[in-house]
C-alpha positions as CSV (number, residue, x, y, z in Angstrom):
1,M,101.8,121.1,91.4
2,T,104.6,118.6,91.3
3,T,106.4,117.5,88.2
4,R,106.5,113.9,87.0
5,N,110.1,113.7,88.2
6,E,109.0,114.6,91.7
7,L,106.3,111.9,91.9
8,R,107.1,108.6,93.5
9,L,106.5,105.5,91.4
10,L,104.5,103.1,93.7
11,P,105.4,99.4,93.8
12,W,102.0,98.3,92.4
13,S,100.1,98.9,89.2
14,G,96.8,100.4,88.6
15,P,94.1,99.4,86.2
16,E,95.3,97.8,83.0
17,G,98.9,97.5,84.5
18,K,99.4,101.3,84.4
19,P,101.9,102.8,86.9
20,C,100.7,104.5,90.0
21,Y,102.4,107.6,91.4
22,L,102.3,109.3,94.8
23,S,102.6,113.1,95.2
24,T,103.7,114.0,98.7
25,D,106.5,115.8,100.6
26,D,105.9,113.6,103.6
27,S,108.2,110.6,103.4
28,D,106.9,109.3,106.7
29,G,103.2,109.5,105.6
30,H,101.0,106.5,105.5
31,M,101.2,105.9,101.8
32,S,105.0,106.4,101.7
33,R,105.4,103.9,104.6
34,L,103.1,101.4,102.9
35,A,105.1,101.7,99.6
36,D,108.4,101.3,101.6
37,N,107.0,98.1,103.2
38,I,105.7,96.6,100.0
39,E,109.0,97.3,98.3
40,A,110.9,95.5,101.1
41,V,108.5,92.5,100.8
42,Q,109.0,92.4,97.0
43,L,112.8,92.5,97.3
44,G,112.7,89.9,100.0
45,M,110.6,87.6,97.9
46,A,112.9,88.2,94.9
47,A,115.9,87.1,97.0
48,E,114.1,84.0,98.1
49,L,113.1,83.2,94.6
50,L,116.7,83.6,93.4
51,E,117.7,80.9,95.9
52,Q,114.9,78.6,94.8
53,S,115.9,79.1,91.1
54,L,119.5,78.1,91.8
55,E,118.2,74.9,93.3
56,V,116.0,74.1,90.3
57,L,118.8,74.9,87.9
58,D,121.1,72.4,89.8
59,D,118.4,69.7,89.4
60,E,119.1,68.0,86.1
61,D,115.8,66.1,86.4
62,A,113.7,69.2,86.9
63,E,110.3,68.9,85.1
64,L,109.2,71.3,82.5
65,S,106.2,72.4,84.5
66,S,108.6,73.3,87.4
67,L,110.7,75.3,85.0
68,R,107.7,77.2,83.6
69,L,106.4,78.0,87.0
70,L,109.9,79.2,88.0
71,M,110.0,81.4,84.9
72,A,106.6,82.9,85.6
73,D,107.7,83.7,89.2
74,L,111.0,85.1,88.1
75,T,109.3,87.3,85.6
76,G,107.0,88.8,88.2
77,A,109.9,89.3,90.7
78,L,112.0,91.0,88.0
79,R,109.2,93.3,87.1
80,D,108.7,94.3,90.7
81,A,112.5,94.7,91.3
82,L,112.8,97.0,88.2
83,R,109.8,99.1,89.5
84,V,111.5,99.4,92.9
85,A,114.8,100.4,91.3
86,T,113.1,102.9,89.0
87,S,111.2,104.4,91.9
88,R,114.3,104.7,94.1
89,G,116.3,106.2,91.2
90,H,113.7,108.8,90.7
91,L,113.7,109.6,94.4
92,L,117.5,110.0,94.4
93,A,117.4,112.3,91.4
94,A,114.6,114.4,93.0
95,S,116.5,114.6,96.4
96,E,119.7,115.7,94.5
97,Q,117.7,118.5,92.7
98,H,116.1,119.7,96.0
99,P,118.5,119.0,98.8
100,S,117.0,119.3,102.3
C-alpha cells in the first residue's frame, strides 16, 4: 500500500470539492497522462487569464461586472495552479525519497 506522500494529487476535485489522488508507479499510464494534459491546459489557461487581467486593470473605465467576472476566473485559475504546484511538489519529494 502506498502512503499519502506517494499518491499523486490529481488536477480535479471529487464530490464536494474533495481532492482526488492517484496511486500508481506508472508515470506513462493513462490516468497519469490525462492528469499531465489537464495540468498543462490549466496552466495555459491561467497564463492567458493573467494577460487578460492586465488589460482589464489598464482600463480605467472597466465595469464592475467585468471586474467581478475577472475575479471569479482568477480565483479558479489560482486554485488550479496551487493544486498543480502542490501535486508537483509532492511528486518531487517522492522521487527524492525513492530515486530510480
